[in-house]
N, C-alpha and C positions, 0 to 999 in steps of 0.2 A: 441156555438156547431151546430148550423144548419149550419154554413161554413164548419165546421170538418166535419160533414156527408157527404155532397156536394163533399170534395176532397176526403174522402175514396170511394165517388160511382162512382166517375167520373178515380180514378184509379184504381178502381177496373175493369173497361171498358176498359183501356187503361194502359198497365201494365210500359209503356214507363214514365207516369208521376211522378212515384214512386222517379224518377231521381231529380226532383224537391224538393227543400229546404224546400217548404212549406205544401208541400204533406207530406213527408218522418217526418215533425214534427208533422203533424196532427196523423201519426201514432203512434207516439213514445207516443204522449200525450195521447192518446187513450189506450195504453195498459197499462200506469201508473197509469190512473183511476182504468183501471180493477182489477191491483194488487191490488189497496186501497179500491177497493169495492164500490166507488162512483158510477161505470157504472159495466152493468151486460150483458152478454149473452143472458139470460132470466129473466124475472122476474115476479113477481106474482100479476095477477091482477084480484081481486076480488078470485073467484072460478078457476079462469083459470091462465096459465101461455101466456106471451108475448116473443115470439124469437126476438133477438133484431139483426137483421141479420148483418145490418152495422157492429156492432162488430165486430160479425165472420170473415169477410171480413177483418178487421182492421188486424187481427191476424192473417190469410193469410197471408196479406201481408205484415207483421211485417217478417215472416220467410225469404220475399226477401229482406228485407233493413239489417236484419242484417248480418254480416260476423264469420264467423268460427273461434272461439278463442280457445286458451288453458286453462283452468281453474283448480286450485288445492283445492285441501281441506286437509290439511298436506299432505301425500305422495302420495294421490289418484289424478288422475289425469283425466281429464275430456277435451274433443275436441268437442266443438259444439256451435251454434248458440244464443242458448237460454241461457241467466244467472242463474244461480240459485237465489233462494228467499233468504234472508237476512236479519238479526237484529230480531229473532227470541224474544230476551228478551222485547226490546222494544212495539213489535206487543202484547206482553202479550200470545205468543204460546209456549208452550211446545215441543219440537222437539227431540225426543229421537235417539241415532245414531244406524241405519243410513237412518233417515227420508229425504227425499230429496224431494223437491217442487221448480217447475219452478217461475221463476218469470213471474209476469201477471197470478199469482192466489193469489185469495183472500181468505188467513187466518184470520178470526175473533179472537180476544181475547178470552183465554179458550178451544180454539181449542186443542187435544191431537194429535200429530203423533207419533205412534209408528213407528220401523224402517218399510216405508212405501211409497208411491209415490204419487205425485198431480202436475198433468201437467196444460200447460197455459189456464186460461180461465176458469176453474174450481171455484167455487164459494163456499166456507165451513164455515158455520156458527156457533155460538160461543156455548163450551157446547159439541160439537162433540167430537169424539174419532174415529180416523182412526187407526186401529190394525194394527199388525203385517202382513206386505206381503200383503196388502189390497192397490189396488191403486183406484186412483179418474181420470178419463179419463179427455182430453181437453172438456172444457165448461160443465161437469157434475155439478148440484146446488146442493148440500147437504146442508139441514135446521138445524135447532138448536136441540143441546140435538141429537143428532144421534149419535148410535153405528156402525160402519162399522167393523164386525169380523174381526178375522185373517182369511187371503187368500182373503177379498171378491173381486171382479173386478167389477168398477163401469164403463162403457163406456164409451169411449169421441166418441164426434162428430164435426168434423170442414167443412166437406162436405156434403151431399150442403150445403149453410148458412141456407137456410130456413127450414133446417132438427133442429127438435126440440132436444135437451139434455135430458140426463137422469135426473130425479128429483127424489132426496128422499126427501120427507116435515118432518115436524119438529116432533121430538120425534121417529121417527121409529126405531126400531132393526133390522137390518141383517145379519142374520145368517153366521156362518163362511162357506166358499170356495161358498156363491151365486154370481150367474152373474147377473146383470143387464144393458142389452145394448139396442140400436137401440131406444131410446126416451123413452125408458117404464116409466110411473111416478109411483113411490108409495104414495100414501096418507098420510096423518098425521098418526103421531101414529100406524100405521101397522107394523106387526112381520113378517118376513120371517125367518122360519125354515132353519135349514141348507140344503146345496146344492141345494136350489131352483136357476131355470136357468130360465130368462125371457127374450124372444124377443119381436118384434113386433106381431110375427106369435103365439106364446105360446097362447096354451088354459088356461084361469085362472078361473076356474069354483068352483063356490060357491056351497057346499056340505051339506051345514049345515042345510037345510030347506028341504021341502018333496018334490022341485022340481031342477034339478041343473040350474042355473043362469050362463052364460057364458059371460065372458070377456077377451078383448084383446090391449094389450098396456097399462092397466092400473089396479093398485092394490085398491079396496076403503078402508076410514079410517079406523082404528082400525081391521081389517081384520089380522086373522091369517094365515097363508100360510105355506105348506108344498108340497115336490113333490109328483107327482104322475102320472100317466100313462092313457092311455085310449085305446081299440081297434080301429085299422086302416085297414080299406082293401087294399093292394095293389095287383098289378097282380101278383104276385107273392105267393100271401096268404096274412092270418091278424098276423099283428104285433102290439106292443106296443109301442105308442108315448108318448113321455115325455108329459107333462103338469105341471100345478101347482092346486093346491085345497085349496080353503079357508074352513076350519074348523071350524070355526066362529069368533066370535070378541073380543078383549080384554075386560074384564068387566072396569069397571069404577075405582075398587079396583085396577085394575094393575097403578100402578100412572106411571107419564114417569121417577122414578129413578131406578123400579123394573128393574130387571136383564134379561137378554134373556132368558136363564133357567127355570126361575120364572115364566115369561111370557107364557111359552109353558107347565109349569109343568103340569094345570090342563087339557092338552089336552095330556097327556102323550107322549109328542113329545122329540125327541133329538134335542140338538144344535148341 
């Protein structure tokens, strides 16, 4: 593995090296391991996550070594550099037409793909549902038993290589039409109500106590989050800017099999 990492790092600095067969094979082997889940773009280390920059570099180099090709799914034609993922039955993945995942995206057994899209470098763990028209961007890390509701947009990140991907940890509920981008981390068992938008600059304000507590780029475990706004002064006057409000915590009685609607019911929040 050390030799593979060295070859990819060298090719990243000198793109002419990708013409060498040993370098090309190192790139292809790396993408195959990412596809099978034995390598990840980012991986948990205790309470934190580590980004494997060299894996992201391999993915970017993979675009350079792949040739454009025509692909068919019945009468549907594609023209792209990236092959599609195959053999869902043997993977133990339910893929409903028209679910699409690219080769180089890992899908664990018992993942369910409704008509949706999963990009290269993504990691989707077991028991997760990617619902209708949801997208999982490049290199996003999705935990176990997560529900990405209809129309959810999970952002991708390939460049810069050191940038952290979006991370949705185990047993989270992500409500319909939510957008999570720019490496935001949603920690275990959190609940996002419909239409929550999270970027690195979005204020995430815990309003459940006597005083507000502000976060950016991270949603604490078991938080129940809804869209909100706060007043901000501009040269032209005062206007309301979008934010996210933590209105409470999931109770211990709300187990991982509870629906998103039930998880929010005690707060009278729609999904």
